[in-house]
PAKOLRO-27157 format. One record per residue (C-alpha): x, y, z; residue in one letter. Coordinates in steps of 0.1 Angstrom, whole numbers, padded with zeros to 4 digits, always signed. Each point is the difference from the previous one (the first is absolute). Layout:
// PAKOLRO-27157
XYZA/...
***
This chain:
// PAKOLRO-27157
-0021+0082-0211M/-0034+0016+0006N/-0033-0016-0010I/-0006+0013-0035P/-0030+0022-0007I/-0016-0017-0030V/-0031+0013-0017L/-0023-0030-0007T/-0014+0017-0031E/+0035+0000-0016D/-0005-0038-0004Y/-0033+0002-0018N/-0001-0009-0037Y/-0028-0009-0025I/-0003-0038-0002L/-0027-0010-0026P/-0019-0031+0009Q/+0011-0016-0032E/+0036+0002+0011K/-0007-0022+0030I/+0007-0037-0008A/-0031-0020+0008Q/+0016-0033-0005H/+0036-0013-0002P/+0015-0008-0034L/-0001-0038-0009P/+0038-0002+0007E/+0014+0014+0032R/+0033+0013-0015D/-0016+0015-0032A/-0007+0033+0017S/+0018+0031-0010K/+0030+0011+0021L/+0009+0037+0002L/+0037+0005+0007I/+0009+0033+0017Y/+0037+0007+0003K/+0020+0033+0000N/-0032+0020-0006G/-0010-0019-0032E/-0029-0024-0006C/-0001-0029-0024K/-0023-0030-0006T/+0007-0037+0000D/-0017-0031+0013S/+0000-0017+0034Y/+0014-0032-0015K/+0033+0019-0006N/+0003+0016+0034I/+0030-0020+0010A/+0021+0017-0027S/-0007+0034+0016F/+0011-0009+0035L/+0035+0003+0013P/+0019-0033+0003P/+0011-0011+0034N/-0029+0017+0016S/-0028-0013+0023L/-0037-0001-0011A/-0023+0002+0030V/-0035-0016-0003F/-0030+0002+0024N/-0013-0036+0004N/-0032+0009+0019S/-0030-0018-0014K/-0034+0016-0005V/-0028-0015+0020I/-0036-0002-0012P/-0009+0027+0025A/-0034+0010-0014R/-0030-0019+0015I/-0035+0005-0014I/-0032-0006+0020Y/-0034+0000-0017I/-0030+0005+0022K/-0033-0017-0005E/-0013+0034-0013T/+0028-0001-0026A/+0018+0028+0017G/+0038-0003-0002V/+0025+0005+0028I/+0037-0001-0008E/+0027-0006+0025L/+0036+0009-0010F/+0026-0015+0024C/+0027+0026+0005L/+0022-0013+0028E/-0003-0022+0031P/-0007+0016+0034I/+0030-0018+0014Q/+0032-0014-0016G/+0012+0001-0035T/-0023-0009-0029P/+0018-0033-0006Y/-0004-0009+0037E/-0037+0008+0001A/-0006-0020-0032L/+0012-0031+0019Q/-0027+0005+0027N/-0024-0029+0004R/-0036+0004+0011G/-0001+0037+0002S/+0019+0031-0011S/-0006+0037+0006N/+0007+0025-0028W/-0004+0037-0007T/-0023+0002-0030C/-0015+0026-0024L/-0037-0006-0004I/-0020+0007-0031G/-0038+0003+0005G/+0006+0007+0037L/-0036+0014+0005K/-0013-0034-0011K/+0016-0018+0030W/-0016+0003+0034R/+0029+0000+0025K/-0016-0027+0022D/-0005-0023-0030A/+0025-0028-0009I/+0007-0006-0036L/+0003-0036-0010Q/+0013-0020-0030W/-0004-0037-0007D/+0031-0012-0019I/-0006-0033-0018S/+0031-0006-0021K/+0020-0033-0002P/+0031+0017+0014E/-0019+0019+0028C/-0034-0006+0016Q/-0007+0025+0027N/-0025+0023+0017I/+0017+0034+0002V/-0013+0029+0021S/+0009+0037+0001A/-0008+0020+0032K/+0004+0038+0004F/+0024+0007+0029I/+0007+0038-0002G/+0018+0027-0020Q/+0035+0014-0001N/+0017+0027-0020E/+0005-0022-0030N/-0034-0017-0003G/-0023-0024+0018F/+0011-0029+0022E/-0016-0033-0010I/+0003-0034+0016E/-0001-0029-0025F/-0007-0035+0014S/-0005-0033-0017W/-0011-0035+0009S/+0029-0022-0012D/+0029+0010+0021T/+0023-0021-0021N/-0002+0027-0026K/+0020+0033+0002T/-0013+0034-0008F/+0021-0002-0032A/-0021-0031-0010D/-0032+0019+0008I/+0010+0030-0022L/+0011-0023-0028E/-0035-0016+0000A/-0021+0031+0007L/+0020+0031-0011G/+0006+0017-0033Q/+0032+0016-0013M/+0002+0036+0010P/+0007+0016-0033I/+0004+0038+0001P/-0031+0021+0003P/+0009+0022-0030Y/-0005-0030-0024L/-0037+0006+0005L/-0008-0038-0005R/-0004-0031+0020K/+0028-0025+0005A/+0001-0027-0028E/+0014-0035+0000I/+0032+0011-0016D/+0007+0026+0027D/+0007-0028+0025A/+0032-0008-0020N/+0009+0033-0017R/-0004+0023+0030Y/+0027-0021+0017Q/+0038+0000-0007T/+0014-0033-0012M/+0023-0001+0031Y/-0027+0009+0026A/+0006-0020+0031K/-0009+0016+0033V/-0038+0006+0004E/-0010+0034+0013G/-0005+0028-0026S/-0033+0015-0010V/+0015+0015-0031A/+0026-0013-0024A/+0036+0013-0002P/-0009+0008-0036T/+0035+0006-0015A/+0007-0037+0006G/-0031-0011-0021L/+0022+0004-0031H/+0027-0024+0010F/+0002-0035-0014T/+0024-0030+0004K/+0016+0011-0033A/+0008+0034+0014I/+0014-0015+0032L/+0022-0023-0021D/+0012+0031-0019D/+0010+0017+0033L/+0022-0030+0008V/+0016+0002-0034K/+0008+0037+0007Q/+0015-0010+0034N/-0028+0019+0018I/-0008-0016+0034Q/-0036-0003+0011T/-0013+0002+0035S/-0034-0001+0017Y/-0015+0019+0029T/-0035+0006+0012T/-0021+0031+0004L/-0037-0007+0004H/-0017+0026-0022V/-0030+0018+0016G/-0030+0016-0016A/+0015+0033+0011G/+0021-0002-0031T/-0031+0011-0020F/-0009+0028+0024K/+0002+0034-0018P/+0016+0030+0017V/-0030+0022+0008N/+0018+0027+0019V/+0016+0032-0014M/+0035-0009+0012Y/+0012-0036-0003A/+0017-0001+0034H/-0035+0004+0016E/-0010-0034-0015H/+0001-0028+0025H/+0022-0027-0016M/-0013-0036+0002H/+0021-0025+0020A/+0011-0033-0016E/+0016-0031+0014W/+0036-0008-0010I/+0015-0035+0006E/+0036-0007-0009T/+0031-0019+0011D/+0037+0002+0006I/+0009-0014-0034N/-0020+0027-0018F/+0016+0028+0021I/+0035-0014-0008E/-0008+0002-0037Q/-0010+0036+0004L/+0031+0008+0019A/+0023-0016-0026N/-0015+0013-0033N/+0006+0035-0011P/-0026-0002-0028Q/-0035-0010+0011I/-0030-0002-0022I/-0033+0004+0018A/-0027-0020-0019I/-0030+0022+0009G/-0007+0028+0024T/-0007-0025+0028T/+0035-0015-0004S/+0014+0035+0001L/-0020+0009+0030R/+0013-0032+0017T/+0037+0005-0006I/-0001+0037+0008E/-0020-0007+0032S/+0026-0026+0009L/+0028+0026-0002F/-0018+0023+0025W/-0009-0030+0022Y/+0037-0010+0000A/+0011+0036+0007L/-0023+0002+0030I/+0016-0033+0013C/+0034+0015-0006F/-0008+0030+0021K/-0018-0019+0027L/+0026-0028+0000K/-0031-0022+0004A/-0030-0013-0019L/-0032+0022+0002P/-0028-0010+0023I/-0025-0027-0010K/-0028+0012-0024D/+0023+0027-0013F/-0014+0023-0027V/+0025+0019-0021L/-0012+0036+0001P/-0013+0018-0031Q/+0025+0028+0000F/+0031-0018+0014I/+0020+0008-0031A/-0005+0037+0005Y/+0006+0001+0037E/+0029-0024+0007A/+0036+0009-0008D/+0019-0025-0022I/+0031-0008+0020I/+0013-0030-0019S/-0002-0019-0034S/-0024-0027-0009K/+0028-0026+0001E/+0009+0009+0036I/-0035+0002+0014V/-0011-0032-0018F/+0031-0019+0013E/-0008+0013+0035F/-0036-0012-0003L/+0012-0035-0012I/+0023-0003+0030Q/-0027+0012+0023L/-0025-0026-0013L/+0026-0027+0004K/+0008+0010+0036S/-0037-0002+0008N/-0002-0034-0018H/-0025+0014-0025L/-0002-0009-0037E/-0029+0023-0010K/-0013+0034+0008I/-0037+0010-0003I/-0012+0036+0004F/-0024+0025-0016K/+0010+0030-0021T/-0018+0033-0005E/+0029+0014-0019L/-0011+0028-0024M/+0024+0006-0030I/-0005+0035-0012L/+0019+0022-0025P/+0034+0010+0014T/+0004-0035+0016Y/+0034-0014-0008K/+0001-0037-0007M/+0022-0019+0025Q/-0002-0034-0015V/-0017-0002-0034A/+0018+0010-0032T/-0027-0011-0025H/-0038-0003+0002L/-0023-0021-0022V/-0036+0012+0004T/-0033+0003-0017N/-0017+0034-0006F/-0020+0013+0029H/-0031+0020+0007Q/-0001+0038+0002P/+0005+0016+0034K/+0013-0033+0015S/+0028-0005+0024T/+0015-0025-0025L/+0003+0027-0026L/+0017+0022+0026M/+0024-0029+0007L/+0008-0003-0038V/+0007+0038-0001N/+0024-0003+0028A/+0018-0028-0019F/+0003+0021-0033V/+0009+0032+0018N/-0031+0020-0010G/-0004-0013-0036K/-0031-0021+0004W/-0020+0022-0025K/+0026-0007-0027D/-0004-0038+0005V/-0038+0001+0002Y/-0005+0023-0030E/+0022-0023-0020Y/-0021-0030+0011A/-0033+0017-0008L/+0013+0011-0034N/+0013-0034-0009H/-0032-0020+0007Q/+0012-0017+0032Y/-0026-0018+0021R/-0003+0013+0036F/-0005-0013+0035L/+0001-0036+0014S/-0005-0020-0032Y/+0018+0025-0022G/+0036+0006-0012D/+0029+0010+0021G/+0033+0019+0001C/+0036-0005+0011L/+0014+0031+0019L/+0036+0007+0010E/+0008+0019+0031W/+0025+0028-0005N/+0010+0018+0032A/+0018+0027-0019N/-0028+0009-0023Q/
***
């Protein structure tokens, strides 16, 4: 398959500001749910989602936890400098959050001109749970942002502790407001576990214990994997053709048990685009292993266009089973790698059969992913949502989409 030529402008649509949900509804599962199946749209509620999912299927959730990645520094002159922690310089986000005494991160910086590069920013945290002197030192610059060294006085505290005491929840920039107390809870899924994301896997924000109980009643298995969502998820496509856009890389962490579940379930429901990107990336990772008859090199990054350049020589069941045996022979329980996989229209799903997702920004890679899933019918879905008073983006409503390879 060749890399598809996709005009970015074909994914533009008018999204009035009043359609963007500024806050979540009081109840997580009260949001509207658009069901798209066989070319038809209808409206229901998230609380009833289990009744629309196929029995004996597997629902895949991303259990990455959003970290309070936004740090504000106020100068004596009242000038404001904002540091947004994107990803660690070395290791996975979860590993770097366990650092004690110091931790180096790539950051975006707001108010950069107000920070002399030889100056050290300093905060004095005086909270019962964390009392620390924290410093930020400018180290350099890379293609993704600025390299900052954070250090703190109490080496018994981890960087996760420091962020918890000093940082703010990184709610999306399009909300045009500051983070509020309630965001600490509501911009987090109820099953979030592994710290490392700087944006929420938003489809999961709607799920409650009651819904998970309903899945059990419908004989739908649930499984959890981890993809640490990066700020690149909000990055608009600013080039004429989508394939010219550099896709952001995100960390995946998963284990043998999860891969076994993927191999043994013909119907797999991805709860969110991050879950879908995870399981589709795992297929291509497993296929590479199958071809090499070995695991990839350390610090492997799944290429952006692997799906359009590699021949599919076997089924998901066979390549996943090969990967499982390969991990066992190497005495490994987990795999950790980065993915840059870009899912564009004409992409054929290798693992996912259903997708639960929110409504996405114009000209975004996520909207292109959705169009790949609905075989070019994204405008039908979005026009229906706009005409039926759906709430858009992270705190908005969502939809359940069914993959139809023959459509």
